[in-house]
C-alpha positions as CSV (number, residue, x, y, z in Angstrom):
1,M,0.0,-0.8,-23.0
2,L,3.4,-1.3,-24.0
3,Y,4.4,-1.0,-27.5
4,D,7.3,-3.3,-28.5
5,P,9.0,-3.9,-31.9
6,G,10.2,-7.4,-31.7
7,N,10.1,-10.6,-29.0
8,R,13.7,-11.1,-28.3
9,W,14.3,-12.4,-25.0
10,H,14.1,-14.8,-22.7
11,M,12.8,-14.6,-19.0
12,A,16.1,-15.6,-16.3
13,N,15.6,-15.3,-12.3
14,V,12.9,-14.3,-10.6
15,G,13.5,-12.1,-7.1
16,R,10.8,-12.2,-4.6
17,L,9.2,-8.8,-3.6
18,T,8.3,-10.5,0.0
19,E,11.9,-11.6,2.0
20,A,9.9,-12.2,5.1
21,V,6.3,-13.2,6.6
22,L,5.6,-12.3,10.0
23,F,2.6,-14.4,11.4
24,D,0.2,-13.3,14.2
25,R,0.0,-16.2,16.7
26,D,-3.7,-16.7,18.5
27,G,-6.4,-17.5,15.4
28,T,-3.7,-17.4,12.8
29,L,-1.3,-19.9,13.6
30,V,-2.8,-21.7,16.5
31,R,-6.8,-22.1,17.6
32,D,-7.2,-19.2,20.2
33,V,-7.4,-20.0,23.6
34,P,-7.8,-16.8,25.5
35,Y,-5.0,-16.0,28.4
36,N,-3.3,-20.0,27.3
37,G,-0.7,-20.6,29.3
38,D,-0.8,-24.2,28.8
39,P,1.7,-25.9,25.6
40,D,-0.9,-29.2,25.5
41,A,-3.7,-26.7,24.9
42,V,-2.4,-25.6,21.6
43,V,-3.8,-26.7,18.4
44,V,-2.6,-25.8,15.1
45,M,-4.9,-24.0,12.2
46,P,-5.9,-26.5,9.4
47,G,-2.6,-26.2,7.0
48,A,-0.6,-24.2,9.2
49,R,2.5,-26.3,8.7
50,E,2.6,-27.2,5.1
51,A,1.7,-23.7,4.3
52,L,4.9,-22.4,6.5
53,D,7.2,-24.8,4.7
54,R,6.1,-24.0,1.5
55,L,7.6,-20.3,2.6
56,R,10.5,-21.8,4.1
57,A,11.2,-23.7,0.9
58,G,10.7,-20.4,-1.2
59,G,13.4,-18.7,0.8
60,V,10.9,-16.7,2.8
61,R,12.1,-15.5,6.8
62,L,9.0,-16.2,9.3
63,G,8.4,-14.6,12.3
64,V,6.0,-14.2,14.8
65,V,4.7,-11.0,16.1
66,T,1.9,-11.4,19.2
67,N,0.1,-9.5,22.0
68,Q,0.1,-11.1,25.0
69,S,-1.2,-8.7,27.5
70,G,-2.7,-11.1,29.8
71,I,1.1,-11.4,31.1
72,A,0.0,-7.3,31.9
73,R,-3.0,-8.1,33.9
74,G,-1.8,-11.1,36.0
75,R,-3.2,-14.0,34.0
76,L,0.0,-15.7,32.3
77,T,3.4,-15.7,33.3
78,R,6.4,-14.5,30.8
79,A,7.6,-18.1,31.3
80,Q,4.5,-19.8,30.3
81,V,4.4,-18.0,27.2
82,D,7.9,-18.6,25.9
83,A,6.4,-22.2,26.7
84,V,3.6,-22.0,24.6
85,N,5.5,-20.5,21.8
86,A,7.7,-23.2,22.2
87,R,5.1,-25.5,21.6
88,V,3.9,-23.5,18.6
89,A,7.8,-23.8,17.3
90,Q,8.0,-27.5,18.0
91,L,4.3,-28.2,16.0
92,L,4.8,-25.5,13.3
93,G,9.0,-25.3,12.9
94,P,11.1,-22.7,13.7
95,F,10.6,-19.2,13.6
96,D,13.5,-16.4,12.9
97,V,12.0,-14.1,15.5
98,W,9.5,-13.7,17.7
99,Q,8.0,-10.2,19.1
100,V,6.2,-10.9,22.1
101,C,4.0,-7.3,23.8
102,P,3.6,-8.3,27.4
103,H,1.6,-4.9,27.9
104,D,-1.8,-4.3,28.2
105,E,-3.9,-1.5,26.1
106,D,-3.3,1.4,29.3
107,A,0.2,1.2,29.1
108,G,0.5,3.1,25.7
109,C,3.5,1.2,24.4
110,A,4.9,1.2,20.9
111,C,4.8,-2.3,19.9
112,R,1.3,-3.8,21.1
113,K,-1.0,-3.7,17.5
114,P,-1.7,-1.7,16.0
115,A,1.0,0.0,17.1
116,P,3.7,-0.7,14.3
117,G,6.5,-1.2,17.2
118,M,6.5,-5.2,16.6
119,V,6.5,-5.0,12.8
120,H,9.6,-2.7,13.3
121,A,11.4,-4.6,15.4
122,A,11.0,-8.2,13.6
123,A,12.0,-6.7,10.0
124,R,15.2,-4.9,12.5
125,A,15.7,-8.2,13.7
126,L,15.8,-10.5,10.5
127,G,17.6,-7.6,8.5
128,T,15.3,-6.0,6.0
129,D,12.9,-3.5,6.0
130,P,9.2,-3.3,6.6
131,T,8.3,-2.2,3.5
132,R,9.2,-6.2,2.2
133,C,7.6,-7.7,4.6
134,V,4.3,-9.2,4.6
135,V,2.1,-9.7,8.0
136,V,-0.7,-12.3,8.6
137,G,-3.4,-11.8,10.5
138,D,-6.8,-12.1,12.0
139,I,-8.2,-9.4,12.8
140,G,-8.4,-5.5,12.5
141,R,-5.3,-4.5,14.7
142,D,-3.2,-7.0,12.6
143,M,-3.7,-4.8,9.3
144,V,-3.7,-2.1,11.0
145,A,-0.3,-2.8,12.6
146,A,1.0,-4.1,9.3
147,G,-0.3,-0.6,7.3
148,A,1.3,1.3,10.0
149,A,5.0,-0.4,9.5
150,G,4.6,0.0,5.7
151,A,4.1,-3.9,5.7
152,L,1.6,-5.3,3.4
153,G,-1.4,-6.9,5.2
154,V,-2.9,-9.8,4.5
155,L,-6.3,-11.1,6.3
156,V,-7.4,-14.9,6.9
157,P,-10.4,-14.4,8.8
158,T,-12.3,-16.9,11.4
159,E,-15.0,-16.8,13.3
160,V,-14.3,-13.9,15.2
161,T,-13.3,-11.4,12.2
162,R,-15.6,-8.6,11.7
163,P,-17.3,-7.7,7.9
164,A,-15.9,-4.3,8.2
165,E,-12.0,-5.6,9.0
166,I,-12.6,-8.0,6.2
167,A,-14.2,-5.0,3.8
168,A,-11.0,-3.0,5.2
169,A,-8.1,-5.0,4.5
170,P,-5.8,-4.7,1.9
171,V,-5.8,-8.6,1.1
172,V,-8.1,-11.6,2.3
173,M,-7.6,-14.5,1.8
174,P,-9.6,-18.1,2.9
175,D,-6.8,-20.3,4.8
176,L,-2.9,-20.1,5.2
177,A,-2.5,-21.8,2.2
178,A,-3.6,-19.6,0.3
179,A,-2.0,-16.6,1.9
180,A,1.5,-18.7,1.2
181,D,0.8,-19.5,-2.5
182,W,0.1,-15.9,-2.7
183,V,2.9,-14.6,-0.9
184,L,5.2,-16.6,-3.1
185,S,3.5,-15.2,-6.4
186,R,4.7,-12.0,-5.6
187,A,7.8,-11.4,-7.3
188,F,10.4,-9.0,-8.7
189,P,9.8,-9.2,-13.1
190,P,12.6,-11.6,-14.0
191,A,15.1,-9.5,-16.1
192,P,15.2,-10.2,-19.4
193,G,18.2,-12.6,-21.1
194,R,19.0,-9.8,-23.5
195,R,18.5,-5.7,-23.1
196,P,15.2,-5.7,-26.1
197,G,16.3,-2.6,-27.4
198,G,13.9,-0.4,-29.6
199,H,11.5,2.5,-29.0
200,V,8.8,1.8,-26.9
201,L,5.6,3.7,-26.3
202,A,3.7,3.4,-22.6
203,V,0.5,4.7,-22.8
204,R,-1.3,6.1,-19.4
205,S,-4.4,8.0,-20.3
206,D,-5.4,9.3,-16.9
207,S,-4.7,11.1,-13.6
208,A,-1.1,12.4,-12.5
209,G,-1.4,10.4,-9.0
210,D,-1.6,6.8,-11.8
211,V,1.0,8.2,-13.7
212,L,3.3,8.2,-10.8
213,L,2.0,4.7,-9.6
214,T,3.6,3.4,-13.6
215,G,7.0,4.7,-12.5
216,P,8.4,1.6,-11.3
217,A,7.4,0.2,-14.8
218,L,8.5,3.1,-16.8
219,R,11.9,2.7,-15.0
220,A,11.8,-1.2,-16.5
221,L,11.3,-0.1,-20.2
222,A,13.9,2.8,-19.7
223,A,16.6,0.5,-18.7
224,G,15.4,-2.1,-21.4
225,A,14.5,0.2,-24.4
226,D,16.6,2.2,-26.5
227,R,13.6,4.9,-26.5
228,L,11.1,5.3,-24.2
229,T,7.8,7.4,-24.8
230,L,5.4,8.2,-22.3
231,L,2.0,8.8,-23.5
232,C,-0.3,10.2,-21.1
233,G,-3.6,12.9,-20.8
234,P,-2.6,16.5,-19.5
235,R,-4.1,15.4,-16.0
236,G,-1.1,13.3,-15.6
237,E,1.4,15.2,-17.8
238,A,2.7,17.3,-14.4
239,A,3.1,14.1,-13.3
240,A,5.2,12.3,-16.0
241,D,7.9,15.4,-15.8
242,L,8.8,14.1,-11.9
243,L,9.2,10.5,-12.6
244,T,12.6,9.8,-12.6
245,S,13.1,7.9,-15.5
246,F,10.5,6.9,-17.8
247,H,-11.8,-0.6,-15.1
248,Q,-9.9,1.3,-18.2
249,S,-10.3,-0.5,-21.8
250,P,-6.7,-0.5,-23.1
251,L,-9.0,-1.5,-26.3
252,P,-9.6,2.2,-28.8
253,F,-6.1,3.0,-27.7
254,A,-4.7,-0.3,-29.1
255,L,-6.7,0.4,-32.2
256,L,-5.2,3.7,-33.0
257,L,-2.1,1.9,-32.1
258,R,-3.0,-0.6,-35.0
259,L,-4.0,1.8,-37.1
260,A,-0.8,3.8,-37.0
261,G,1.2,1.1,-38.0
262,V,2.0,-0.2,-34.3
263,L,3.5,-3.6,-35.0
264,R,3.6,-5.1,-31.2
265,I,1.0,-4.2,-28.2
266,S,1.0,-5.4,-25.1
267,A,-1.5,-4.7,-22.5
268,V,-3.6,-6.0,-19.7
269,S,-7.0,-6.9,-20.7
270,V,-10.2,-8.5,-19.4
271,D,-12.3,-7.9,-22.8
272,Y,-11.0,-10.1,-25.3
273,P,-9.0,-8.3,-27.5
274,G,-8.8,-10.0,-30.6
275,S,-6.2,-9.4,-33.0
276,L,-5.8,-5.9,-31.2
277,L,-3.0,-7.1,-28.6
278,D,0.1,-9.3,-29.2
279,V,0.4,-9.6,-25.5
280,R,-2.8,-10.2,-23.4
281,H,-2.0,-10.0,-20.3
282,R,-4.1,-11.3,-17.1
283,V,-2.8,-10.1,-13.6
284,D,-4.1,-10.6,-10.2
285,D,-6.7,-7.7,-9.3
286,R,-5.7,-7.3,-5.6
287,L,-2.0,-7.0,-6.7
288,P,-1.2,-3.1,-6.0
289,E,-0.9,-1.0,-8.7
290,P,2.5,-0.7,-9.4
291,E,3.2,-4.3,-9.1
292,R,0.2,-4.7,-12.0
293,A,2.7,-2.4,-14.2
294,L,5.8,-4.3,-13.4
295,S,4.4,-7.7,-14.5
296,L,2.8,-6.0,-18.0
297,A,6.2,-4.4,-18.7
298,A,8.0,-8.1,-17.9
299,A,5.2,-10.1,-20.0
300,A,6.3,-7.5,-22.6
301,G,10.1,-8.6,-21.7
302,F,11.3,-6.0,-19.9
303,A,12.4,-5.8,-16.2
304,L,13.7,-3.3,-13.7
305,P,17.6,-2.3,-13.8
306,A,19.6,-4.2,-10.9
307,G,19.5,-2.7,-7.7
308,D,16.3,-1.0,-8.5
309,D,13.9,-1.8,-5.3
310,G,10.6,-1.2,-7.3
311,R,9.4,1.5,-5.1
312,L,7.2,5.4,-6.1
313,A,10.4,7.5,-6.3
314,V,10.5,11.1,-8.0
315,R,12.9,13.5,-8.3
316,R,12.9,15.9,-5.7
317,A,12.5,20.4,-5.7
318,A,14.4,22.1,-3.4
319,P,12.4,22.5,0.0
320,V,10.0,24.8,0.3
321,G,10.3,25.8,3.8
322,I,7.7,24.8,5.9
323,P,7.7,24.3,9.9
324,P,9.3,21.3,11.5
325,G,6.9,18.1,12.4
326,S,4.2,19.7,10.2
327,V,1.1,17.2,8.4
328,V,-0.2,18.7,5.4
329,V,-4.0,18.0,4.6
330,H,-4.6,18.1,1.4
331,P,-8.7,18.4,0.6
332,G,-9.6,18.1,-3.0
333,A,-9.4,14.6,-5.4
334,S,-9.9,14.8,-8.9
335,V,-13.0,12.3,-8.4
336,P,-15.5,13.9,-6.4
337,A,-16.5,10.4,-5.0
338,R,-13.2,10.3,-3.1
339,A,-13.2,13.6,-1.5
340,C,-13.8,14.0,2.1
341,P,-17.0,16.7,2.6
342,P,-15.3,20.2,3.5
343,E,-16.5,20.6,6.3
344,R,-15.1,17.2,8.1
345,I,-11.7,18.7,6.7
346,R,-12.2,22.1,8.5
347,E,-12.7,19.7,11.7
348,I,-9.9,17.9,11.0
349,V,-7.4,20.8,10.4
350,V,-8.8,22.2,14.3
351,A,-8.4,19.1,15.8
352,L,-4.1,19.1,14.6
353,A,-3.6,21.9,15.4
354,T,-5.4,21.8,18.9
355,A,-3.3,19.0,19.4
356,G,-0.4,21.0,19.0
357,R,0.3,19.6,15.4
358,P,1.3,22.6,12.9
359,V,-0.8,22.4,9.8
360,V,0.0,23.1,6.3
361,V,-3.2,22.3,3.8
362,T,-2.4,21.9,0.2
363,G,-4.1,22.1,-3.2
364,S,-4.9,23.3,-7.3
365,P,-5.5,27.0,-8.0
366,Q,-9.1,25.6,-8.5
367,E,-9.2,24.5,-5.4
368,R,-8.2,28.0,-3.5
369,E,-11.3,28.5,-2.4
370,L,-12.0,25.0,-0.5
371,T,-8.1,25.4,1.2
372,R,-8.8,29.4,2.5
373,Y,-12.0,28.1,3.7
374,V,-10.5,24.3,5.7
375,A,-7.0,26.1,6.7
376,G,-9.1,29.2,8.4
377,A,-6.7,30.6,10.9
378,E,-5.0,27.1,12.2
379,A,-3.2,26.2,9.1
380,L,-0.4,27.8,6.5
381,D,-2.7,27.8,3.4
382,L,-0.6,26.7,0.7
383,G,-3.8,26.6,-1.8
384,G,-2.5,27.7,-5.9
385,R,0.4,28.4,-4.6
386,T,2.8,24.9,-5.2
387,R,3.3,23.0,-8.7
388,L,3.6,19.6,-8.3
389,D,7.5,19.5,-7.9
390,Q,7.5,21.6,-5.3
391,L,3.9,19.4,-3.3
392,A,6.5,16.4,-4.0
393,G,9.3,19.2,-1.8
394,V,6.8,20.1,0.6
395,L,5.1,16.8,1.4
396,A,9.1,15.4,1.4
397,D,9.9,17.9,4.8
398,A,6.4,16.9,5.9
399,S,5.9,14.3,9.0
400,C,2.4,13.1,7.9
401,L,0.2,13.8,5.0
402,V,-4.0,13.8,5.7
403,C,-5.9,13.1,2.1
404,A,-7.8,11.0,0.1
405,N,-7.0,8.7,-2.5
406,T,-5.7,10.7,-4.7
407,G,-2.5,11.7,-6.3
408,P,-0.8,13.5,-3.6
409,A,-1.1,10.4,-1.7
410,H,0.9,8.4,-4.4
411,L,3.6,11.4,-4.5
412,A,4.3,11.0,-0.4
413,A,4.7,7.8,-1.2
414,A,7.6,8.3,-3.8
415,V,9.2,10.9,-0.9
416,G,8.8,8.7,1.9
417,T,6.3,10.5,3.9
418,P,3.6,8.5,5.9
419,V,0.2,9.0,4.9
420,V,-3.5,9.1,6.8
421,S,-5.7,7.4,4.0
422,L,-9.2,9.1,4.0
423,F,-10.3,6.3,1.6
424,A,-13.7,6.2,0.0
425,P,-14.2,2.4,-0.8
426,T,-15.7,2.8,-4.8
427,V,-11.8,1.1,-5.5
428,P,-10.0,-1.8,-4.1
429,F,-8.1,-0.5,-1.3
430,G,-5.2,-3.3,-1.5
431,R,-4.6,-2.5,-5.5
432,W,-4.6,1.8,-4.7
433,A,-3.6,2.3,-1.2
434,P,0.0,4.5,-0.6
435,Y,2.5,2.2,-1.8
436,R,5.2,0.4,0.1
437,I,4.9,3.3,3.0
438,P,4.0,3.7,6.5
439,H,-0.2,4.8,6.3
440,V,-3.2,4.0,8.2
441,R,-6.8,3.4,6.4
442,L,-9.6,5.5,8.0
443,G,-13.5,5.9,6.5
444,D,-15.8,3.2,6.0
445,P,-15.0,0.0,4.1
446,L,-18.4,-0.8,4.4
447,A,-20.7,1.8,2.9
448,G,-23.0,1.7,0.3
449,C,-20.1,2.7,-2.5
450,R,-18.3,0.0,-1.8
451,D,-16.5,-1.2,-5.2
452,T,-18.8,1.1,-7.5
453,R,-15.8,3.3,-9.1
454,A,-18.3,5.9,-8.9
455,A,-17.3,9.4,-10.0
456,T,-19.5,10.8,-8.3
457,C,-20.8,9.3,-4.3
458,P,-24.2,7.8,-5.3
459,V,-25.0,7.8,-1.7
460,P,-26.6,10.3,0.3
461,E,-24.4,12.6,2.7
462,H,-21.3,10.5,1.5
463,P,-21.7,8.3,5.0
464,C,-17.9,7.0,4.0
465,L,-15.8,9.8,4.8
466,S,-18.7,11.6,6.6
467,T,-18.3,9.6,9.6
468,V,-14.5,10.5,10.1
469,S,-13.7,12.7,13.3
470,G,-10.7,14.8,13.7
471,A,-9.7,12.7,16.9
472,E,-9.6,9.3,14.8
473,V,-7.2,11.6,12.4
474,V,-5.2,12.8,15.6
475,A,-5.0,9.4,16.6
476,A,-4.1,8.2,13.2
477,V,-0.8,10.6,12.8
478,D,0.3,9.9,16.6
479,L,0.4,6.1,15.1
480,L,2.3,6.5,12.3
481,A,4.9,9.0,14.1
482,Q,6.1,5.9,16.0
483,S,7.2,4.9,12.0
């Protein structure tokens, strides 16, 4: 929620958040014909050419990242694959980059999806960063490869897409036309024609992680205002101190602000606000939370300053001194429904240590008993020994973080550390996933708690996370090591 003393601006140019879209080939751009080596058998998906042309016209560069294990299995030659690719380009128009993995699943290569290698290679070839790329595919391995590279995955399901893959995807679109429209709609908020100035009060009354996710929007406000004040709850205060600068209804706060004499109030609201809001902002619920906050700032007339790429960022504390290559495991969560069961976290710590990974366990002072239990003799227990700024230093020096959907996941994103996200599906993954950082999601996306926003688990035995195994976490950490 934002207050501004007046409406003294106009909107100017818009910058794309997405510089490139990388498509899976078979089942996404063209009909999936197993081990197809015949250019005449290529059939494009409905609306594909029109969707790609809209992206090209919008200045988005295009690439293809495709697994072609038929080469390794002797079912295809590379020349046949190249001939089919040429036919695809003839029908759909030119692509700026092609990445082909010729290996099968036994090769252990870094390029075969779900590994992120082809996404990284395509981004390098295009001169951009994976976090400025969208990967469009039809199955789960496309989405895992996108997340592991730090790109955003958009799933366009077909008849072969499994329900769990649809539920786990960050963004789901019905067809390529809708996917193209959504990509083109994601943009940096426009720069105001003039600096708005004035005193702005930003209200974020929830937890530290939510305050961190608002950081890019606060930077936009700070760049355009004469003075910025952040009003946050006690759980968000520590995160507010870290910021490089500066379904809950906003209407109760809006009423308080009106009673206090505030003249102009802006907020995202699905509820009808009457006269409580001057700007009632509506936003696509599939957008990541930092982009939702940025869009509200833009609706109120405040944009990111030049050169700010909109990532999460914090002031970094001095290094704490953890073993090189450490995996940090954070077992707690402020919302109980999102926490992985302690015995499962204990198994994860043992599995990581057995795999030769140094493990560090972190937690709040109230979680010391929990961290002592899960750390055992295998891990360094820092439970209750780090302030939030010191935790930022620990995470910055770590190779990876393993945690639930909780504040440290967003703190890791702010310092550039990959995340294995043990994500309970009580809230949408696409909105609350670690932002623009390599990550892997684990957990059952179809569990009974899905989209309930429950604070305590409504399903016996916490099935969404109780089935995550230590072996799965080790594999996810290994996958992220390739990023």
